[in-house]
C-alpha positions in Angstrom: -6.7 -9.3 -15.2 -9.4 -9.5 -17.9 -8.2 -6.3 -19.5 -5.3 -8.3 -20.9 -7.7 -9.8 -23.5 -7.9 -6.3 -24.9 -4.3 -5.1 -25.1 -5.1 -1.6 -26.2 -7.8 -1.2 -23.6 -10.2 0.4 -26.1 -13.3 1.6 -24.3 -15.8 0.1 -26.7 -14.2 -3.3 -26.5 -14.4 -3.8 -22.7 -17.6 -2.4 -21.5 -20.5 0.0 -21.9 -20.0 3.7 -22.4 -19.6 6.0 -19.4 -22.7 7.5 -17.9 -24.7 4.3 -17.4 -26.4 3.8 -14.1 -25.7 0.6 -12.3 -29.1 -0.9 -13.2 -28.6 -0.3 -16.9 -25.1 -1.8 -16.7 -26.4 -4.9 -15.1 -28.9 -5.3 -17.9 -26.1 -5.0 -20.4 -24.1 -7.8 -18.9 -26.3 -10.3 -20.7 -27.1 -13.8 -19.6 -25.8 -15.2 -16.4 -26.1 -14.9 -12.6 -25.0 -11.7 -10.9 -24.5 -11.5 -7.2 -24.5 -8.2 -5.3 -23.2 -7.6 -1.8 -22.7 -4.6 0.5 -19.1 -3.5 0.5 -17.7 -3.3 4.0 -14.9 -0.9 3.2 -17.3 1.6 1.5 -19.6 1.5 4.6 -16.6 2.0 6.9 -15.3 4.9 4.8 -18.5 6.9 5.2 -19.0 5.9 8.8 -15.6 7.2 9.7 -16.5 10.6 8.1 -20.0 10.7 9.4 -21.7 11.3 6.1 -23.6 9.6 3.4 -22.7 8.6 -0.1 -21.0 11.3 -2.3 -22.3 12.6 -5.6 -22.0 10.2 -8.5 -21.8 7.0 -6.4 -24.5 4.4 -6.6 -26.7 4.2 -3.5 -26.3 0.5 -3.3 -22.5 0.1 -2.8 -21.7 -3.4 -3.9 -19.1 -5.9 -4.7 -20.3 -8.5 -7.2 -19.5 -11.5 -9.4 -21.0 -12.9 -12.5 -21.4 -16.5 -13.5 -21.5 -16.5 -17.3 -23.3 -18.8 -19.7 -19.9 -20.4 -20.6 -19.4 -21.4 -16.9 -16.6 -18.9 -16.3 -16.8 -16.6 -13.3 -15.9 -12.9 -13.4 -15.0 -11.0 -10.3 -15.4 -7.2 -10.4 -13.4 -5.2 -7.8 -12.5 -1.6 -7.4 -9.1 -2.8 -6.0 -6.1 -2.6 -8.3 -3.1 -4.8 -8.9 0.2 -3.0 -8.1 2.4 -6.0 -7.4 0.8 -7.1 -4.1 -0.8 -10.2 -5.6 -4.5 -9.4 -5.2 -5.1 -10.6 -8.7 -4.2 -14.1 -7.5 -5.5 -14.2 -3.9 -9.0 -12.8 -4.6 -9.8 -15.5 -7.1 -8.8 -18.0 -4.5 -11.3 -16.6 -2.0 -14.0 -16.5 -4.5 -13.3 -20.0 -5.8 -13.3 -21.4 -2.3 -16.9 -20.4 -1.6 -18.2 -20.9 -5.1 -16.7 -24.4 -5.5 -14.8 -23.7 -8.7 -11.2 -23.7 -9.6 -9.3 -20.5 -9.2 -8.2 -20.7 -12.8 -11.8 -20.4 -13.9 -12.1 -16.9 -12.3 -11.5 -13.8 -14.5 -10.6 -10.6 -12.8 -11.8 -7.1 -13.7 -10.0 -4.6 -11.5 -10.0 -0.8 -11.0 -12.5 0.1 -13.7 -15.0 2.7 -12.4 -17.6 1.8 -15.0 -17.4 -2.0 -14.5 -16.5 -2.3 -10.8 -18.1 -1.4 -7.5 -17.1 1.7 -5.7 -14.0 1.3 -3.6 -12.1 3.7 -1.3 -8.7 2.6 -2.8 -5.9 0.0 -2.5 -3.8 0.8 0.5 -3.3 -0.1 4.1 -3.1 -3.9 3.6 -6.9 -3.7 3.2 -7.7 -5.7 0.1 -7.9 -9.2 1.6 -9.2 -8.3 5.0 -11.8 -5.7 3.9 -12.9 -6.6 0.4 -12.2 -10.4 0.8 -15.1 -11.1 3.3 -17.6 -9.3 1.0 -16.3 -11.3 -2.0 -16.6 -14.6 -0.1 -20.2 -13.6 1.0 -21.1 -13.0 -2.7 -19.6 -16.3 -3.7 -21.5 -18.1 -0.9 -24.7 -16.5 -2.1 -24.0 -17.5 -5.7 -23.5 -21.1 -4.5 -26.9 -21.0 -2.8 -28.5 -19.6 -5.9 -27.0 -22.4 -8.0 -28.2 -25.1 -5.6 -31.8 -23.6 -5.9 -31.6 -23.6 -9.7 -30.2 -27.1 -9.7 -32.9 -28.4 -7.4 -35.5 -27.1 -9.9 -33.6 -28.5 -12.9 -33.0 -31.9 -11.4 -36.4 -32.1 -9.6 -34.8 -32.9 -6.2 -34.7 -31.1 -2.8 -31.9 -28.6 -2.5 -30.6 -30.3 0.7 -29.8 -33.4 -1.4 -27.4 -31.4 -3.6 -23.8 -30.6 -3.4 -21.6 -28.2 -5.4 -18.2 -29.3 -6.5 -15.8 -28.2 -9.3 -18.4 -26.1 -11.1 -21.0 -28.8 -11.1 -24.0 -29.5 -8.8 -24.6 -33.2 -7.9 -27.3 -35.2 -6.3 -25.5 -36.7 -3.3 -27.7 -39.8 -3.5 -27.4 -40.1 -7.3 -24.0 -38.7 -8.4 -24.9 -39.3 -12.0 -27.7 -36.7 -11.7 -25.8 -33.5 -12.2 -25.8 -30.1 -13.9 -22.9 -27.7 -14.6 -22.9 -24.0 -13.6 -22.8 -23.2 -17.3 -26.0 -25.1 -17.9 -27.7 -23.4 -15.0 -26.7 -20.0 -16.3 -27.9 -20.6 -19.8 -30.7 -18.2 -20.8 -30.8 -16.8 -17.2 -30.5 -13.2 -16.1 -30.7 -13.3 -12.3 -29.6 -10.6 -9.9 -29.4 -11.6 -6.3 -28.4 -9.6 -3.2 -26.4 -11.4 -0.7 -28.1 -12.5 2.6 -27.1 -10.7 5.8 -25.2 -13.7 7.1 -24.3 -16.1 4.4 -23.0 -19.5 5.4 -19.2 -19.3 4.8 -16.9 -22.3 4.9 -14.9 -23.0 8.0 -11.1 -23.1 7.7 -11.1 -26.9 8.1 -13.2 -27.1 4.9 -10.8 -25.0 2.8 -9.6 -26.5 -0.5 -8.3 -23.4 -2.2 -7.6 -20.8 0.4 -4.4 -21.4 2.3 -2.8 -23.2 -0.6 0.2 -21.8 -2.5 -0.6 -20.4 -6.0 1.9 -18.9 -8.5 1.1 -15.3 -9.4 -1.3 -15.3 -12.4 0.3 -12.1 -13.7 3.8 -13.4 -13.6 4.2 -14.5 -17.2 2.8 -11.3 -18.7 5.1 -9.2 -16.5 8.2 -11.2 -17.1 7.6 -11.2 -20.9 6.7 -7.6 -21.1 3.2 -8.3 -22.3 1.5 -6.6 -19.2 -0.1 -3.3 -20.0 0.7 -0.3 -17.8 -0.7 3.2 -18.3 2.3 4.1 -20.3 1.8 1.2 -22.7 -1.6 2.3 -23.9 -2.0 3.9 -27.3 -4.9 5.7 -28.9 -5.1 7.1 -32.5 -3.9 10.7 -32.8 -2.6 10.8 -29.2 -0.2 13.5 -28.1 2.6 13.2 -25.5 2.8 16.0 -23.0 5.8 17.2 -21.1 5.2 19.5 -18.1 7.1 22.6 -17.2 8.3 22.1 -13.6 9.4 25.0 -11.4 12.8 24.7 -9.6 11.2 24.8 -6.1 7.8 24.4 -4.6 7.7 28.1 -3.6 9.1 29.5 -6.9 7.0 32.1 -8.6 7.0 32.5 -12.4 8.7 35.7 -13.4 9.0 35.5 -17.1 8.1 33.0 -19.8 9.1 32.7 -23.5 7.6 29.7 -25.3 8.4 30.9 -28.8 11.5 28.6 -29.2 9.4 25.6 -28.5 6.6 26.7 -30.8 9.0 26.9 -33.7 9.3 23.1 -33.7 7.0 21.6 -36.3 4.0 19.9 -34.8 4.6 21.2 -31.2 1.7 22.7 -29.3 2.3 24.7 -26.2 -0.6 24.9 -23.7 -0.8 27.3 -20.8 -3.8 26.7 -18.5 -3.4 28.5 -15.3 -0.6 26.9 -13.3 -0.2 24.1 -16.0 2.3 24.8 -18.7 2.9 21.9 -21.1 4.5 21.1 -24.4 2.7 18.4 -26.6 3.8 16.5 -29.7 3.1 13.2 -31.3 6.6 12.0 -30.3 7.6 12.2 -26.6 11.3 13.0 -27.4 10.4 15.9 -29.6 8.1 17.3 -26.9 10.9 16.9 -24.3 13.4 18.7 -26.5 11.0 21.5 -27.1 10.2 21.8 -23.4 14.0 22.3 -22.8 14.1 25.2 -25.2 11.6 27.3 -23.3 13.1 30.4 -21.7 11.8 30.8 -18.2 12.7 32.7 -15.0 11.4 32.2 -11.5 11.6 34.3 -8.3 12.6 32.2 -5.3 12.5 33.2 -1.7 15.5 32.6 0.5 15.6 29.1 2.0 14.6 28.9 5.7 15.1 25.2 6.4 17.0 22.2 5.0 17.4 18.5 5.7 19.8 19.3 8.6 17.6 21.9 10.4 14.2 20.4 9.8 13.9 18.7 13.2 14.4 21.9 15.1 11.5 23.4 13.0 9.3 20.4 13.7 9.9 20.6 17.4 9.0 24.3 17.4 5.9 23.9 15.3 4.4 20.7 16.7 0.7 21.0 17.5 -1.0 20.1 20.8 -0.8 16.4 21.5 -3.6 13.9 22.1 -3.3 10.9 24.3 -4.1 7.8 22.4 -3.3 5.3 25.1 -2.7 5.7 28.9 -2.9 3.8 32.1 -1.6 4.0 35.7 0.4 7.1 36.8 3.7 8.1 35.2 5.0 9.8 38.3 4.4 6.7 40.4 6.1 4.6 37.8 9.2 6.9 37.8 9.5 6.5 41.6 9.8 2.7 41.4 12.2 2.6 38.5 15.7 1.4 39.2 16.9 2.5 35.8 15.5 5.5 33.8 15.9 6.3 30.1 15.3 9.4 28.0 16.0 9.2 24.3 15.0 10.9 21.0 14.6 9.2 17.6 14.6 10.8 14.2 13.7 9.9 10.7 14.2 11.9 7.5 11.9 12.4 4.5 11.6 9.4 2.2 10.4 9.2 -1.4 8.2 6.4 -2.8 10.6 6.0 -5.7 8.3 3.5 -7.5 9.7 2.1 -10.8 6.7 3.3 -12.8 6.4 7.1 -12.6 2.9 8.6 -12.4 1.4 8.2 -15.8 -2.0 8.7 -17.4 -3.7 8.8 -20.8 -6.9 10.8 -21.1 -9.5 11.0 -23.9 -12.3 13.6 -23.8 -15.2 13.3 -26.3 -17.9 15.9 -25.8 -18.9 15.9 -22.1 -17.5 12.5 -21.4 -13.9 11.4 -20.5 -12.1 8.1 -20.2 -8.7 8.1 -18.4 -6.2 5.3 -18.0 -4.1 6.0 -15.0 -1.5 4.5 -12.7 -3.5 5.1 -9.5 -4.2 3.3 -6.3 -7.6 5.1 -6.0 -9.6 5.0 -9.2 -12.8 6.4 -7.8 -11.0 9.2 -6.1 -9.3 10.0 -9.4 -12.6 9.9 -11.2 -14.0 12.5 -8.9 -11.0 14.8 -9.2 -11.1 14.6 -12.9 -14.8 15.3 -13.1 -14.4 18.3 -10.8 -11.6 19.9 -12.9 -13.4 19.2 -16.2 -16.8 20.4 -14.9 -18.4 17.0 -15.8 -20.8 15.0 -13.8 -18.9 12.1 -12.1 -20.9 9.5 -14.0 -19.5 11.0 -17.3 -15.9 10.1 -16.3 -14.6 6.6 -16.6 -11.3 5.8 -14.9 -9.4 2.6 -15.7 -6.4 1.5 -13.7 -4.4 -1.1 -15.5 -1.4 -2.8 -13.9 0.3 -0.3 -11.6 4.1 -0.4 -11.3 4.3 0.1 -7.5 2.5 2.7 -5.5 3.4 2.4 -1.8 0.9 5.2 -0.9 2.3 7.6 -3.5 -0.3 6.8 -6.2 -3.2 7.8 -4.0 -2.6 11.2 -5.5 -3.7 11.7 -9.1 -2.1 14.9 -10.3 -0.9 13.4 -13.5 -4.4 12.1 -14.4 -5.9 15.5 -13.8 -3.1 17.1 -15.9 -3.8 14.6 -18.8 -7.6 15.3 -18.6 -7.1 19.0 -18.7 -4.8 18.8 -21.7 -7.1 16.4 -23.5 -10.1 18.7 -23.1 -8.1 21.7 -24.3 -6.5 20.0 -27.3 -9.4 17.8 -28.4 -7.0 14.9 -28.7 -6.0 12.0 -26.4 -3.1 13.1 -24.2 -0.6 11.0 -22.3 1.3 12.5 -19.3 4.2 10.4 -18.0 6.3 12.1 -15.4 10.0 12.1 -15.7 12.0 10.7 -12.8 12.8 14.3 -11.8 9.0 15.1 -11.9 8.3 12.1 -9.8 10.7 13.1 -7.0 9.6 16.8 -7.2 5.8 16.2 -7.1 6.0 13.2 -4.7 4.4 13.2 -1.3 7.2 12.1 1.0 7.1 10.1 4.1 7.3 12.9 6.7 10.4 13.6 8.7 9.4 12.8 12.3 10.5 12.8 15.9 9.8 10.3 18.7 10.7 11.1 22.3 10.6 8.3 24.9 11.1 8.3 28.7 10.9 5.0 30.4 12.0 3.1 33.5 12.9 -0.5 34.4 12.7 -2.2 37.9 15.5 -4.2 39.5 13.8 -7.3 38.2 13.8 -6.2 34.6 10.2 -5.2 34.4 9.3 -2.0 32.4 7.5 0.1 35.0 6.7 3.3 33.1 6.6 4.4 29.5 6.1 8.1 28.4 5.9 8.2 24.6 5.5 11.2 22.3 5.5 11.1 18.5 5.7 14.2 16.4 4.4 14.1 12.8 4.3 10.4 12.2 0.8 9.7 13.6 -0.7 7.1 15.8 -0.3 3.9 13.8 1.9 1.4 15.8 2.6 4.0 18.5 0.5 2.2 21.2 2.8 -0.3 22.9 1.7 -3.8 23.5 4.1 -4.6 26.3 2.8 -5.2 29.9 3.6 -1.8 31.4 1.6 -0.6 34.4 2.2 3.1 34.0 2.2 4.4 30.5 1.1 7.2 28.2 1.3 7.6 24.4 0.8 11.1 23.0 0.5 11.9 19.3 1.4 15.4 18.0 0.6 15.7 14.3 -0.3 13.0 11.8 1.6 11.7 8.8 -0.5 13.7 6.4 -0.1 17.4 5.7 0.5 20.1 3.1 2.8 23.0 2.3 1.0 25.1 4.9 2.0 22.7 7.7 5.4 22.4 9.4 6.7 20.6 6.4 8.2 22.6 3.5 6.4 20.4 0.9 3.6 17.8 0.8 3.9 14.6 2.8 1.6 11.6 2.9 1.2 7.9 3.2 4.3 5.8 2.7 4.1 2.0 2.9 2.7 1.4 6.4 2.4 5.1 7.2 3.7 6.0 10.6 4.5 2.5 11.6 8.1 2.5 10.3 8.8 5.5 12.5 7.1 4.3 15.6 8.4 0.7 15.5 12.0 2.0 14.9 11.7 4.1 18.0 9.9 1.7 20.3 11.9 -1.4 19.5 15.2 0.5 19.6 14.3 1.8 23.0 13.3 -1.7 24.2 16.8 -2.9 23.3 18.4 0.1 25.1 16.6 -0.9 28.3 17.4 -4.6 27.9 21.1 -3.8 27.4 21.3 -1.5 30.4 19.5 -4.1 32.5 22.0 -6.8 31.3 19.2 -9.0 29.9 19.1 -10.8 26.5 16.9 -8.7 24.2 14.6 -11.7 23.4 14.3 -12.7 27.0 13.6 -9.0 28.0 10.7 -8.8 25.5 9.2 -12.1 26.6 9.3 -11.3 30.3 7.5 -8.0 29.6 4.8 -9.5 27.4 1.6 -11.2 28.3 0.3 -11.2 24.7 0.4 -14.9 23.7 0.2 -14.2 20.0 3.3 -11.9 20.1 5.2 -14.3 22.3 4.4 -17.0 19.7 5.9 -15.1 16.7 9.0 -14.2 18.7 9.5 -17.8 19.7 9.0 -18.9 16.1 11.6 -16.4 14.8 14.1 -17.4 17.5 13.8 -21.0 16.6 14.2 -20.5 12.9 17.1 -18.0 13.5 18.8 -20.2 16.0 18.9 -17.4 18.6 21.4 -17.9 21.4 20.7 -15.7 24.4 23.3 -13.1 25.4 23.2 -9.6 26.6 24.1 -6.9 24.0 26.5 -5.8 22.7 27.8 -9.4 22.2 29.9 -8.6 19.1 27.8 -11.1 17.0 25.8 -8.4 15.2 22.4 -9.9 15.8 19.1 -8.1 16.6 15.4 -8.6 17.1 12.3 -6.5 16.8 8.6 -7.2 16.9 5.4 -5.4 16.1 1.7 -5.7 15.3 0.2 -4.1 12.3 -3.6 -4.0 11.5 -4.1 -7.5 12.9 -0.8 -9.1 11.7 1.8 -10.0 14.3 5.4 -10.4 13.4 8.9 -10.8 14.8 12.1 -10.1 12.8 15.7 -11.2 13.5 18.7 -10.0 11.6 22.5 -10.6 11.4 24.7 -7.8 10.2 28.4 -7.1 9.5 29.7 -3.6 10.1 32.9 -2.2 8.6 34.0 0.1 11.3 36.5 2.0 9.2 33.8 3.1 6.6 30.6 2.6 8.6 29.2 0.4 5.8 26.5 -2.0 7.0 25.9 -5.4 5.3 22.8 -7.2 6.3 23.6 -10.9 5.9 20.5 -12.7 7.1 16.9 -11.8 8.0 14.3 -14.1 9.5 10.7 -12.9 9.7 7.9 -14.9 11.4 4.4 -13.6 10.7 1.0 -14.5 12.0 -1.6 -13.1 9.6 -4.5 -15.4 10.4 -5.4 -17.5 7.4 -2.7 -16.9 4.7 -4.9 -17.0 1.6 -1.9 -17.6 -0.7 1.2 -18.6 1.3 3.3 -18.3 -1.8 2.1 -14.7 -2.3 2.5 -13.9 1.4 6.1 -15.1 1.4 6.9 -12.9 -1.6 5.3 -9.9 0.1 7.5 -10.5 3.2 10.6 -10.7 1.0 9.6 -7.5 -0.8 8.9 -5.7 2.4 12.3 -6.6 3.8 14.0 -5.6 0.6 12.3 -2.2 0.5 12.8 -1.7 4.2 16.6 -1.9 3.8 16.3 1.3 1.7 14.6 3.5 4.4 16.9 1.9 7.0 20.3 2.4 5.3 20.3 5.0 2.5 17.0 6.6 1.5 16.7 10.2 2.5 15.5 13.3 0.7 17.9 16.2 0.7 16.5 19.7 0.2 17.1 23.4 0.7 14.1 25.4 1.4 11.4 24.0 -0.8 13.9 22.8 -3.5 14.3 19.1 -3.8 17.9 18.2 -4.3 17.5 14.5 -5.1 15.9 14.1 -8.6 17.2 10.7 -9.7 18.8 7.5 -8.5 22.3 8.9 -8.8 21.8 10.6 -5.4 18.8 8.9 -4.0 19.9 5.3 -3.3 17.3 2.5 -3.2 18.2 -1.2 -2.4 20.1 -3.2 -5.0 20.1 -6.9 -5.5 23.7 -7.0 -4.3 22.5 -5.8 -0.9 20.1 -8.5 -0.3 20.6 -10.8 2.6 19.4 -14.4 3.0 15.7 -14.0 3.8 13.8 -16.7 5.6 10.0 -16.5 6.2 7.9 -18.4 8.8 4.2 -18.1 8.3 2.4 -19.3 11.4 -0.8 -21.3 10.9 -3.7 -19.5 12.6 -6.7 -20.9 10.7 -9.1 -19.9 13.4 -8.3 -16.2 12.7 -9.7 -14.2 9.7 -7.1 -13.2 7.1 -5.3 -9.9 7.8 -3.0 -7.7 5.8 0.3 -9.0 4.4 1.3 -6.2 2.0 3.0 -3.9 4.6 3.7 -5.6 8.1 7.2 -7.0 7.4 8.6 -3.6 6.4 7.9 -1.9 9.7 10.5 -3.8 11.8 13.5 -3.5 9.5 14.8 -0.1 10.8 14.7 -1.3 14.4 16.1 -4.8 13.8 19.1 -3.5 11.8 19.7 -0.7 14.4 19.7 -3.3 17.2 22.0 -5.6 15.2 24.4 -2.7 14.6 24.5 -2.0 18.3 25.1 -5.7 19.1 28.0 -5.7 16.6 29.7 -2.4 17.6 28.2 -0.9 20.8 27.1 2.1 18.8 23.5 3.2 19.0 22.0 4.9 15.9 19.1 7.3 16.7 18.3 8.5 13.2 17.1 6.9 10.0 18.6 6.3 7.6 21.7 4.8 9.2 24.1 5.9 6.4 27.8 4.9 6.5 28.6 8.5 7.6 26.2 8.3 10.6 27.4 4.7 11.5 31.0 5.7 11.4 30.4 8.8 13.5 28.5 6.8 16.1 31.3 4.3 16.3 34.0 7.0 16.6 32.0 8.7 19.4 32.2 5.7 21.7 
């Protein structure tokens, strides 16, 4: 990321001051060739909402690149780097179309003054939504360079070819000119043509090739800059007073003990109470000295009773898929099934807590924040400060994990409010307890499935209802003549909904819940029908792409057909996620006396179209599997009323390296298909594949996530 050239991220060092319009900014870029292209994700964002551009956004949404007079290429994107590898894959896509090396591409990411508007980095959208726009811009840039070279070399453009940053005359290779030479003294702005000529997969030289992460060295050595690493002269560290529960009301407050500490400043601005000092430990100690009392209502719900509450308060459902007639299907079923699946609340628990540094000068603000949505944060800050959006600049440096949780920008707003009040730069870095308390959790959810199978093993009806997890991955892909999928409540919501606290997106929102329920239920039917679970899936599928990933996983795993439970401890699950198809197989060992589950091996086959960076895709699969073990086996928020009882990793257990199984990844080659998302798919099958493997090992079926040792032991004892 080009910000690394300026380790302190000082505003004047890396770009123009806030408040410039796009045209003025383009003028300030200096010499070079600038390519502008409509951004598909921005257009989709507004189309989905049926409205036009919001206040403060440029009317010509664009993604663009610049070819400088030194021959280097700069890619500007509103996407951010939070560990998913976009900082490596996007230069590959640009380099492919522009005919340069990926190493010659500099990245500027997540800077609202320098980069085009972007809806945010989530949903495995970066490659499949921004990538095509970037390739189009690069293809246009290549066309511009050929035109300039034709003029420079005095030859027709159709005789020219671009390669390795140089344009050659195909009939006279010695007649050539470099991109740097073509950009010298130029200031050209070009808008991309509606249908630029993009390379075909057979022509790829850079895309589809493995590249090591370009941010690996700075992260391993500690040189990488996160929001918490940024320093400004005279900055203050703020510690925020946090209530004991989300419904607690302030009864009394005495800040005088904190104010007695030299250099401490206490700020109370409405609901925001903060202690600030030039040293964070002093601010934290002063915060602890505040005398405060809260009134708290009696708890009405906890992590044990929440599912009854959700059942009673679920909204009217909407059918998102249906076909045939459920009553007719039930009549022809030889075996019928009726099961309920549950999952608890889960925290994001990213290693980097929400952090931001804000500086306010006059009516302009600059904020460095760990956020997945820089432009959303910019608007939120502008609103709370009363500034025009163009007077706020948001810079998102490296982000230490988001998983959907850093689409909320509360810490950035807090820092901006405090900076405006104090007149000094202010950094807000949430403690781990703050992080758990203010997090938006993956919602607790319920899935109820009724289904039936014929004597021949065909699924004949499927009645699926999901409460509070949303639609994503709920629509089954099996060949079922009579089916209906009903969604009651989405994965988003606030304190006024059925949930006692805020919930929101958690890596692959909704899909982890829906795939756990569906693929567990498929296994239940296969076992009752006496059919091997892989064979059962294959015989109920006519989706060739899904069949292909299952076959690839089975071959790599060495799957031997047998009806479950076989005692071997093996399982299978498959899914599709925003265009990516995958199948996962796992082997587990279960200690029946304690209920402890050890996942020994996981194989994941994935068809994501063109894998832009196979090395990065493999790492993403491994990361998804690792993180998936957490929500599968241990991660669960305990609460009483609106008080969060898990405030650190002593009670909230995330995966450890000692847990990790042998992980094997198979990336299927589908060059005829456009690249699809790879940051989330492999996590969605982990709950189901482990549940199915536990059943195969023990005969015990787990119906609730996480499958803690206590729940596993109880299920075994109930056999």
